[in-house]
N, C-alpha and C positions, 0 to 999 in steps of 0.2 A: 703138845709142847715138848714132850720127852724126845721126840724124833728130830726136833730142830737142833742144829749145831749151836755152839756158843755165840758165834757172830750174829746169826739171825735173832737170837734171844736178846743180845745186847742192843741191837738196832731197835727191836720192839720195845725194850725197856726205855731207850732214849726217847723214842717217839711218844710213848705213854707218859713219860715224865714231862715232856714239853706240853702235852695236852693238859695234864693236871695243873701245871704251872700257869698256863694260859687261863684256865677256868678260875683259878685262884680260890678254891674252896679251902679255907685255912685249916679247919679241923682235919681234913684228909691229908693235907700237906704236913701237918705236925705229926700225924701218925706215921707217915712215911719217914719223916726226919727223926722220929724216935727210934725207928728200926735202924736208920743210917748211923745214928749216934752209937747204938749198941754194937752194930756190925763194925763200924770204924774203930771203936775202942778195942774190940776183939782182934781186929787186924793189927793194931799197934802192939797188942800183947804177943801176937804170934810172930812178929817180924824177927826178933832175936832167935826164935826157934827155927824159922825158915833159913836164916843165915847159917846156924849150926848144922841143920839137917842137910842143906845143899852143899855148902862149901867144904866142911871137914871131910865127909866121905869122898867128895870129888877129888880133892887134893891127895887124899890117901890112896885112892885107886890109881891115879896118874903116877904118883911117886913110886908105887910098887913095881911098875913096869921098868924095864931098862933097855938100853940099846940106842944106837945111832938114829934109827928111824923114828923112835919116839921123840928124841930131842929135835930132829929136823921138822917133824910134823907139828909139834907143839910150837916151835918158833914161827913157822909159817902161818899157822892158824892164829896165834896171838898177834903176830905182826899185822895180819890182814884185818883183825878186829880193831887194832889201834889206828891203822890207816883209815879204815872206814869211819870211825868216830871222829877223827881229825878232819876228814873230808866234810863230814856233816857239820862240824863246828864252823869251818871257814865259809862253807856255802851259805849256811843259815845266818852267819854274821853279816853277810852282804844282803841276802834276799829278804830276810825277816824285817830288816830296817825299812825296806821299801813297802812291805805290805802290812806292817804292824808297828805303829808308833809306840815308843816306850811308855809304859804306864797306861795303855789304852783301856784296861779293864776298869769297870765302874767300882769294883771292890779292890781295895788296896791289898798288896801282898802281905803287909805287916798286920793288917786287920781284916782277914778274909771273912770274918763273921758279919762285918758291917753290911746292912741292907738285906741280910738273909734271915729267914725264920729259923727257929730252933725247935727241938722236939719237946715232948711233955716231960721227959725225965732222962737222966744220964746215970750210967753205972760205971764207976771208975774201974779200969782193968789195967793196973800198972804192970808193965813187962817185968820179967824176973831179972833182967839185966839191960844195960844200955847197948846201943847199937855197936859202938866201937869195942866194948867189952866182948860182945858176941863175935865180932870179926876177928879180934885177937885170939880168942879161944878157938875159933874155927881153924885159923892158921896153925896154931900150936898143936891142936889135936890132929889135924890133917897131916902135918909133917911128922908128928909122932907115930901115927899109923904107918906112914911110909917107911920110917926108919926101924921101928921095933918089929920083930918077927912075930910076936904074939897076935892072936886073933880075937881076944876078948873085947878089947876096946873097938876094934874094927867092926865086929858083929853088933856091938851095942850102938855105934853110930849109924850103921846100916839100918837098924831097927828104928832109930830116931828119924832117919831119912824117910823110911816107909810111913811112919806115923805122920810126918809133915806132909808128905805127898797125899795121904788120905784126907788130911784136914783141907788141903787145897782143892782136891778133886771132889770131895763129898760135902764140904761146907762152903768154902769161899767161892769157888767157881759157880755152883748152882744158885747162890744167892746174889751173885754179882749183877744180874739184870735188874733185880729190885733195887740194889744199891745205886746203880747207874740211873734208874728212874728217879730216885730221890734226889740225886745230885742235880740232874737236869731240870727237875721240877722246881727246885729251889732257885737255880740260876735263872730260869724263865720268870719266876715270880719276881725276882730282884731286877729284871730287865737286862740281864747280861747275855742271854742266850743268842740273840741275833748276831751280836758282835763276835762272840766266841766261836760260834759255828762257822761264820763266814771266814774267820781267820784260819781255823783248823782245816777247813776244806782246802785252802791253799797250802797249808803246811803238809797235809797228806799228799798233795800233788808233788811237792818238793821231795818228800820221802820216797815215793815210788820212782821218781826220776833218778834219785841218788842210788837206789837199789840197782837199777839197770846200769848206771855208770860204773859202780864198783864191780858188778859182774863182768862188764866189758873189760875193765882193767885186769881183773883176776884171770880171765880167759885169754886176754892178749898176752900176758906174761907167760901163762901156761902153754899157750899155743906156740909162742916164740921159742920157748925152751924145747918143746917137743916137736917142732917143725910141722905144726898142724894149723888148720884154719880155725880161728877162734869162734867164728859165727857157727860153723858146723858143729864144733864141740858143744856150744851152748844149746843148739837145736836138739842134740841128742839128750840133753838134760831136762828138756821141757816137761816130760812126764813126771819127773821128781818135783819140779816147781809146782805144777798144778795139783799133785797129790798133797804136797805140804800145805797148800792153801786150804784144802779140805780137812786135813788132820790137825793142823795147828801144832804139830809136834815133830821135831827133828828125829826123835827116836822112833816114832811110829812110821816115819817115811824111810827109814834105813833100807828095807828090802828093795824099794824102787830106786833109791839113790845108788845103792850098790850095783844093781843090775845095769843102770844107765851108765855108770862110771866104767863098768866092764865093756859095755857097748862102745864106749869111746876108745877102747883099746888098751886100757890100763891093765897091767899084770894082775892076775887074780889074787895072788898073795898080798900085793901092795894094797889093792882095793879092799880086801877082807880086813886089813889092819887099819887103814886110814879112815874109811868112811864111818865105822862106829865110833872111832876116837873123835873125829871132827864133829860128829853129831852132838858131842858133849862140849867141846872146847872152841869150836869155830862159830862166832856169833856176830858176823859183820852186819847182817841185816837188822838184827835186834838192837845192836849198838847204834846204828844210824837212826832207828826209830826212837830210841830212848833219848839220845842226845838232841834230836830235832824237837821232840815233844817237850822235853824239859826246858830247852832254850825258849820255846814259844811261850810256855807257861810263865817263865821268869820275866821275859820281856813284857808280856801282857800285864804283869803285876808290878812292873817297875823295879825288879830286883837286879842288882849288878851282875854282869856276866863278863868274866875274864878268861883268857885262854889258859892261864895257869890253873885256875880253879876247875875248869871244864876238863883239862887234860888229865888232871889227877883223878877226876870222876871217870873218865874213859879208861884209864889204866886199871882202876879198881873194878870196873864193869867186867873186864876180860877175865877177872879172877872170880868174882862173886857169883857170876852167872853160870859157872861150871856146874854141870849136872842138872841145871834148871830146865834146859830145853826138852827134857823128857815129859814135862807137864805143860799142857796148854796154858799160856799166861805165866809160866814159871819165871821167865826172864824179868818181868816187871816186879814180880813178888820178891825175887832175890835182890832186886835193885832198890827196894823201898828204904832199906837202911841207909844206903848211900845218898839217896835223895834227901833224907832227913838230916844226916850227919854232915855231908859235904856241900850240899846245895841249899840247906836251910829251909826245906819244905816242911810246912806244918800239915796237920791232918786234912785240911780242906784242899790243899794243893796236891798232896799225895793221892787223895781221892780222885781229883780231876785227872791226874796222870794215869791212874789205873783205867779210868773210863776211856781216855783218849788212846792209850796204848793198845788196849784190848780190841778196840774196833779196827785196828790195823795189824794186829799180831800175826795173822796168817800170812801176810805179805812179807813181813820180816823173817818169819820162819822159812818161807819159800826161797828168799834170798840166801839165808844161811845154808840150806841143804844144796842149792844149786852151786854155791861157792865151794862146798865140800868137794865137788867133782874136780874143780880147778886145783885145789890143794893136792888132791890125790895124783893128778897128772904131774905136778911139780915134783912130788916125792918120787913118783915112778921114774922120772928122768934122773933125779939125784941118785937113786938106787941103781942106775945103770941099765934100765929097761927102756925099750922103745914102744910107742903105741902100735899095737898090732890088732888087726881085725879079729873079732872074737873067735871065729871059726878056725883061725890059724894059730891059736895060742896054746895048743896042746904041749908044746915044748917049753912054755913059760909058766907052768903051774907050780913051780918050786916056791915054797913059802920063804919070804925074806927073813933074815935073822933080826929079831926084835929085842 
């Protein structure tokens, strides 16, 4: 099992959960749900720490840099993320109504525990602060780190970030397959699983199509600016796309993304600056996935969906997910607070979101890193460089002023 990646483990957990739910052996189900209750409460406790650990250092690191290219790259990356989320909203507003009647779930969104089993015991683990308090503190501390020259607070928050990453990679991620098994065992026992799985198979299809659409848009704009064929540019980035599917991490894919971006003719200095930065701040694929999955969950449970509410959620996603892509599954972990505070998700719905998002996480990451190449091409053009074949770029190795 240790050699398996996260996605195969999640799929095995999902299948095992459905089998246990079908068998209906209640003592085993309640043991699984006892673990789920403890794990879910721990997750709720960690959410404010995740927000502080990811957002504050991310804002601080970005703000410490200066220069025109930072501003240009940040605006392009954030704009791409917002456009991607908005595209997902309008597409799903039309398509989900055709494949998913409002309130189709057997369990009401306001009472997600109805019809489901519970564990043998619960242990309350109240978080040390509310989600909005954590967000405000993260913004204030992050901006403070960027403004103040001292390193004490910066080093402290970097250590908090390291601790949070260790919690995610050594506790949350390893136990997620068991958590997913419990979620789907309970849904199967309650009779929801066939309906939910059939719906989300279609939702995942929509998500993959949206990923390819946004990549085509990004590279059409980049190709038009640079005078290059968008399809050929995308083809050069395919190694990065498939590497990201395996790593589930934008940060881990940086070497391949960087190499393929240079293969597309981007100036080496521009690529060396933009690709690592975009691996942190450009989240178009993850945003499409989160918006699509959250809308499906809300519609499935009869919750109201408005553009104003979802657009605010999209705007905040572009900020709170900063620095999260370095950790597999980090985007949904960073978004848990927003799901709770802005969309009104309770523990059951956030648990369902985690399970649904993580089964598709690698494709969102692949969309993110492939899109990073398009952003780099745009910045390359704005900086005054042309796309040049790699073997002819000796005269363009000068680093840009950042």
